[in-house]
C-alpha positions as CSV (number, residue, x, y, z in Angstrom):
1,M,10.8,-42.3,-68.5
2,S,8.7,-39.8,-69.9
3,E,9.2,-36.7,-72.2
4,K,7.0,-34.4,-70.5
5,L,9.4,-35.3,-66.9
6,I,12.6,-33.9,-68.8
7,N,10.5,-31.1,-70.1
8,Q,9.7,-30.2,-66.6
9,L,13.2,-30.4,-65.5
10,K,13.7,-28.2,-68.2
11,V,11.3,-25.2,-67.2
12,I,13.1,-26.0,-63.6
13,I,16.5,-25.1,-64.7
14,A,15.7,-22.6,-67.2
15,D,13.2,-20.5,-64.7
16,E,14.1,-20.9,-61.3
17,L,18.2,-21.5,-61.9
18,D,20.5,-18.6,-62.4
19,V,21.9,-20.4,-65.9
20,N,21.1,-18.0,-68.8
21,L,19.5,-20.4,-70.7
22,K,15.6,-21.0,-72.3
23,A,14.4,-24.7,-71.9
24,E,14.1,-25.3,-75.2
25,E,17.9,-24.4,-75.5
26,I,18.8,-27.5,-73.1
27,D,20.0,-30.7,-74.4
28,E,18.4,-33.6,-72.0
29,N,21.8,-35.5,-73.2
30,A,24.0,-32.8,-71.9
31,S,26.2,-32.8,-69.2
32,L,24.6,-31.1,-66.2
33,F,28.2,-29.8,-64.9
34,E,31.1,-27.5,-66.2
35,D,31.4,-29.7,-69.6
36,G,27.7,-29.2,-70.3
37,L,24.9,-26.7,-69.0
38,G,27.9,-26.0,-66.5
39,L,26.0,-26.2,-63.1
40,D,28.2,-25.9,-60.4
41,S,28.1,-27.6,-57.1
42,I,25.5,-25.0,-55.8
43,A,23.5,-25.1,-58.7
44,I,23.1,-28.8,-58.3
45,V,22.0,-28.6,-54.5
46,E,19.6,-25.9,-55.5
47,L,18.4,-28.1,-58.3
48,I,17.8,-31.1,-56.0
49,S,16.1,-29.2,-53.6
50,L,13.7,-28.0,-56.3
51,I,13.0,-31.3,-57.5
52,E,12.0,-33.0,-54.1
53,K,9.9,-29.8,-53.6
54,K,8.2,-29.7,-57.0
55,F,7.7,-33.9,-57.1
56,G,7.0,-34.4,-53.3
57,L,9.7,-36.9,-53.2
58,Q,13.4,-37.2,-50.7
59,F,16.5,-38.2,-52.2
60,A,18.5,-40.4,-49.7
61,D,22.3,-39.2,-49.2
62,T,23.3,-42.4,-50.9
63,E,21.6,-41.8,-54.6
64,L,23.5,-37.8,-54.6
65,N,26.3,-39.1,-56.7
66,P,27.4,-37.4,-59.7
67,E,26.2,-40.2,-62.1
68,A,22.6,-40.2,-61.2
69,F,23.2,-35.8,-62.2
70,S,25.1,-36.8,-65.1
71,N,22.1,-35.6,-68.1
72,L,18.6,-35.1,-67.9
73,K,17.7,-38.3,-69.2
74,V,19.7,-39.9,-66.1
75,L,18.1,-37.8,-63.3
76,A,14.2,-38.0,-65.3
77,S,15.0,-42.0,-64.9
78,A,15.9,-41.4,-61.5
79,I,13.3,-39.2,-60.2
80,D,10.4,-41.9,-62.5
81,S,11.8,-44.5,-59.8
82,K,11.2,-42.8,-57.1
83,L,7.9,-41.7,-58.1
84,A,7.0,-45.0,-59.0
85,A,8.4,-46.8,-55.5
86,V,5.7,-44.5,-53.8
């Protein structure tokens, strides 16, 4: 998993979602949910859509589980795997 991919995700979250955070303030180990960055279900759905558009991939329903979105490192790893399979 690349640091570049994690940084791209940070920019998407900071610039595209209404989170009131700067990319450099986002900890890649922090939970994306309420106990971390505080993303609610609507923000997560929006994030999924933005990721699919930016990286030209599609998440299967079976891949959309809370564990896959636990933090940016886990999410970047999942995206990396999907991009490698294309």
